[in-house]
C-alpha positions as CSV (number, residue, x, y, z in Angstrom):
1,M,57.6,12.9,20.1
2,N,56.1,16.5,20.8
3,S,52.9,15.6,22.4
4,A,51.6,19.1,21.2
5,L,51.5,17.8,17.8
6,I,48.9,15.0,18.5
7,P,45.3,15.8,19.7
8,N,44.4,14.7,23.0
9,L,41.5,12.3,21.7
10,D,39.8,9.3,23.4
11,L,40.4,6.9,20.5
12,R,38.0,4.5,22.2
13,Q,35.2,6.8,21.7
14,E,36.1,8.5,18.4
15,K,37.2,5.4,16.5
16,V,38.9,7.4,13.6
17,A,42.2,7.1,12.1
18,L,44.3,10.1,12.9
19,P,46.7,11.5,10.4
20,L,50.4,11.2,12.0
21,R,52.7,14.1,11.7
22,I,56.3,13.4,13.0
23,D,59.0,15.9,13.8
24,N,62.4,14.9,14.3
25,P,62.7,14.2,18.0
26,N,66.4,15.2,18.0
27,T,65.8,18.7,17.2
28,S,64.1,21.5,18.9
29,A,60.6,22.6,18.0
30,V,61.3,25.6,16.0
31,P,58.6,26.7,13.7
32,G,59.0,26.5,10.1
33,R,62.4,24.7,10.1
34,H,60.9,22.0,7.7
35,T,61.3,23.2,4.1
36,H,59.4,20.2,2.5
37,S,57.4,17.1,3.5
38,L,57.2,13.6,2.7
39,V,53.8,11.6,2.8
40,I,53.7,8.1,3.6
41,L,50.6,6.4,2.3
42,D,49.5,3.2,4.0
43,N,46.0,2.0,5.3
44,R,47.7,0.0,8.0
45,E,47.9,2.7,10.9
46,L,50.3,0.8,13.0
47,D,52.8,0.3,10.1
48,R,52.7,3.8,8.8
49,Q,53.1,5.3,12.4
50,C,56.2,3.1,13.1
51,L,57.7,3.8,9.6
52,A,57.1,7.6,10.1
53,Q,58.7,7.8,13.5
54,C,61.8,5.9,12.3
55,M,62.2,8.2,9.2
56,A,61.6,11.2,11.3
57,A,64.8,10.4,13.3
58,Q,66.9,10.3,9.9
59,K,65.9,13.7,8.3
60,A,65.6,16.9,10.3
61,D,64.7,19.2,7.4
62,L,61.9,17.0,6.0
63,Q,58.6,16.7,7.8
64,I,57.2,13.1,7.8
65,L,53.5,12.8,7.3
66,A,51.7,9.6,7.5
67,F,48.2,9.0,6.1
68,G,45.8,6.3,5.3
69,S,45.0,7.8,1.9
70,I,45.7,10.7,-0.3
71,E,42.5,12.2,0.3
72,E,43.1,12.4,4.1
73,W,46.3,14.4,3.2
74,K,44.4,16.7,0.8
75,Q,42.2,17.9,3.6
76,K,45.1,19.2,5.5
77,R,47.6,20.0,2.7
78,D,47.8,23.7,3.4
79,E,49.0,23.0,6.9
80,Y,52.2,21.4,5.6
81,P,55.4,22.3,3.7
82,P,55.5,21.7,-0.1
83,L,55.3,18.0,-0.9
84,S,58.6,16.5,-2.1
85,A,57.6,12.9,-2.5
86,I,55.1,10.3,-1.9
87,L,56.0,6.8,-0.5
88,L,53.2,4.4,-1.1
89,N,53.7,1.4,1.0
90,V,51.9,-1.7,-0.5
91,G,53.4,-4.3,2.0
92,G,52.9,-7.8,0.8
93,K,50.4,-7.0,-2.1
94,K,51.1,-7.5,-5.6
95,I,51.7,-4.5,-8.0
96,D,49.4,-5.9,-10.6
97,E,46.5,-6.3,-8.1
98,P,43.9,-3.8,-9.5
99,T,43.5,-1.9,-6.4
100,V,47.1,-1.2,-6.2
101,S,47.9,-0.8,-9.9
102,E,45.1,1.8,-10.1
103,Q,46.5,3.6,-7.1
104,I,49.9,3.8,-8.6
105,R,48.5,5.0,-12.0
106,K,46.2,7.7,-10.4
107,L,48.9,9.1,-8.1
108,S,51.7,9.2,-10.6
109,S,49.2,11.0,-13.0
110,E,47.7,13.4,-10.5
111,F,51.2,14.3,-9.1
112,A,53.3,14.2,-12.1
113,S,55.9,16.7,-10.7
114,T,56.2,14.7,-7.5
115,P,58.1,11.5,-7.4
116,L,56.0,8.5,-6.3
117,I,58.1,5.7,-4.6
118,V,56.7,2.3,-4.0
119,L,57.7,0.3,-0.9
120,A,57.0,-3.4,-1.0
121,D,57.8,-6.5,0.9
122,S,58.8,-8.2,-2.4
123,D,61.9,-7.5,-4.8
124,D,60.4,-9.7,-7.6
125,F,61.6,-8.4,-11.1
126,G,58.3,-8.7,-12.7
127,Q,56.5,-6.5,-9.8
128,I,59.3,-3.9,-10.0
129,V,59.0,-3.5,-13.8
130,R,55.0,-3.3,-13.5
131,A,55.5,-0.6,-10.9
132,L,57.7,1.5,-13.0
133,E,55.4,0.9,-16.0
134,Y,52.5,2.2,-14.0
135,G,54.1,5.5,-13.4
136,A,56.4,5.0,-10.2
137,K,59.7,6.6,-10.0
138,G,61.3,4.2,-7.7
139,F,60.9,0.6,-6.2
140,I,62.2,0.2,-2.5
141,P,62.2,-3.3,-1.2
142,A,61.4,-3.5,2.8
143,S,64.5,-5.4,3.3
144,V,66.7,-2.1,3.2
145,S,67.3,-0.2,6.5
146,V,65.5,3.0,7.3
147,S,68.5,5.2,6.5
148,V,69.1,3.6,3.0
149,C,65.3,4.2,2.3
150,M,65.7,7.9,3.1
151,E,68.8,8.0,0.8
152,L,66.8,6.2,-2.1
153,I,64.0,8.6,-1.5
154,A,66.3,11.6,-1.7
155,L,67.7,10.2,-5.0
156,S,64.1,10.0,-6.5
157,V,63.5,13.7,-5.3
158,A,66.8,14.5,-7.4
159,G,65.4,13.1,-10.4
160,G,66.8,9.6,-10.3
161,I,64.9,6.2,-10.5
162,F,66.0,3.4,-8.1
163,V,65.4,-0.3,-8.5
164,P,67.0,-3.0,-6.3
165,A,70.2,-4.6,-7.4
166,S,68.2,-8.0,-7.7
167,A,66.3,-6.6,-10.5
168,L,69.7,-5.8,-12.5
169,F,70.9,-9.3,-11.7
170,A,67.8,-10.8,-12.9
171,M,68.2,-8.7,-16.2
172,R,71.7,-9.8,-16.5
173,H,70.5,-13.3,-16.3
174,L,68.1,-12.8,-19.0
175,L,70.6,-11.3,-21.1
176,D,73.2,-13.8,-20.6
177,S,70.6,-16.5,-21.5
178,S,69.6,-14.8,-24.7
179,N,71.7,-17.0,-27.0
180,S,70.3,-20.1,-26.0
181,T,66.6,-18.7,-26.1
182,A,66.7,-16.7,-29.1
183,R,66.3,-19.8,-31.4
184,P,63.0,-21.0,-30.1
185,L,61.8,-17.2,-30.7
186,S,62.8,-17.3,-34.4
187,G,59.6,-18.7,-35.2
188,I,57.7,-15.6,-34.4
189,F,60.4,-13.0,-35.3
190,T,62.5,-12.4,-38.4
191,D,66.2,-12.6,-38.3
192,R,66.2,-8.7,-38.5
193,Q,63.6,-8.6,-35.7
194,V,65.5,-10.8,-33.4
195,E,68.4,-8.4,-33.7
196,V,66.1,-5.4,-32.8
197,V,64.5,-7.4,-30.0
198,E,68.2,-8.0,-28.5
199,A,68.7,-4.1,-28.7
200,L,65.3,-3.4,-27.2
201,R,66.0,-5.5,-24.1
202,R,69.2,-3.7,-23.7
203,G,67.3,-0.5,-23.4
204,K,68.9,1.0,-26.6
205,A,67.3,3.9,-28.4
206,N,66.0,3.6,-32.0
207,K,69.0,5.8,-33.2
208,I,71.5,3.6,-31.5
209,I,69.8,0.6,-32.9
210,A,69.8,2.0,-36.5
211,Y,73.5,2.8,-36.2
212,E,74.5,-0.4,-35.0
213,L,72.4,-2.5,-37.4
214,N,73.1,-0.2,-40.4
215,L,69.6,0.7,-40.8
216,R,67.5,3.8,-41.1
217,E,65.7,5.0,-38.0
218,S,62.4,4.8,-39.7
219,T,62.9,1.3,-40.6
220,V,63.9,0.4,-36.9
221,K,60.5,2.1,-36.0
222,V,58.8,-0.3,-38.3
223,H,60.5,-3.2,-37.0
224,V,59.7,-2.0,-33.3
225,R,55.9,-1.5,-34.3
226,N,55.7,-5.0,-35.7
227,I,57.4,-6.6,-32.6
228,M,54.9,-4.8,-30.5
229,K,52.0,-6.4,-32.6
230,K,53.4,-9.8,-32.2
231,V,54.0,-9.6,-28.4
232,K,50.6,-7.8,-28.1
233,A,52.1,-4.7,-26.3
234,T,51.1,-1.2,-26.3
235,N,54.0,0.7,-25.4
236,R,57.9,0.3,-25.4
237,T,58.1,-0.6,-21.6
238,E,55.5,-3.3,-22.1
239,V,57.3,-4.6,-25.2
240,V,60.6,-5.0,-22.9
241,F,58.8,-6.7,-20.3
242,K,57.0,-9.1,-22.4
243,L,60.1,-9.9,-24.4
244,N,62.0,-10.8,-21.1
245,D,59.0,-13.1,-20.2
246,L,59.5,-14.7,-23.6
247,F,63.1,-15.1,-23.3
248,L,62.8,-16.5,-19.7
249,S,60.1,-19.1,-20.6
250,G,61.7,-19.9,-24.0
251,S,59.9,-22.0,-26.6
252,S,56.7,-22.7,-24.6
253,A,56.0,-18.9,-24.5
254,A,56.9,-18.4,-28.1
255,S,54.6,-21.1,-29.2
256,S,51.7,-19.5,-27.3
257,L,51.9,-16.5,-29.5
258,C,52.0,-18.3,-32.8
């Protein structure tokens, strides 16, 4: 690490958390070679410094910055290249913890044109869905390697959305089990709504649903609104999440809505 980049302070006296700016140790210190920057947000100083150093060794054209909060980065933002992405490391915290969910919502709203990627110890399907619902553009489990993590960040920067394969397997399991669980849910949905529910869970757009079920698109929208009311959802993403919960838990979940 270039020692000139880190102030020579006695931390025993200052007792402050220093922002970490890491350059790739395998490249020469040529001013301005970084075209963009990646900000790692993690209030655990040791964790964010270790991660930043590992990432810096993987990406020569990306300046890796590590801060305890976005406010710390804002104070020095003019010193760094344009921001490409934000990596929020929540560690073992749950996505639906108020402090975490609020942070994701706030960052994704304030930096709408900059992808916010969540890094977490868990790859739980429900946690992934919630992170995306709150505005994250990707969810990376801590089980991946640093090189894979960097590739996934690049995917988000390019406009893609990454979720772990385990989430897709979980979704496949829910879809495969739909035939055996649809019957208990028939008590809250009409036969036609059950067909719309199946389509919603597969991520189909209203136009496609209308075509496949031989309905008008306006009729499909009415069915979707009624389904939202029945599962007490406020948006389409929440509908899918709650429907998957219903299909996973079967009749016990269905009876709780009646």
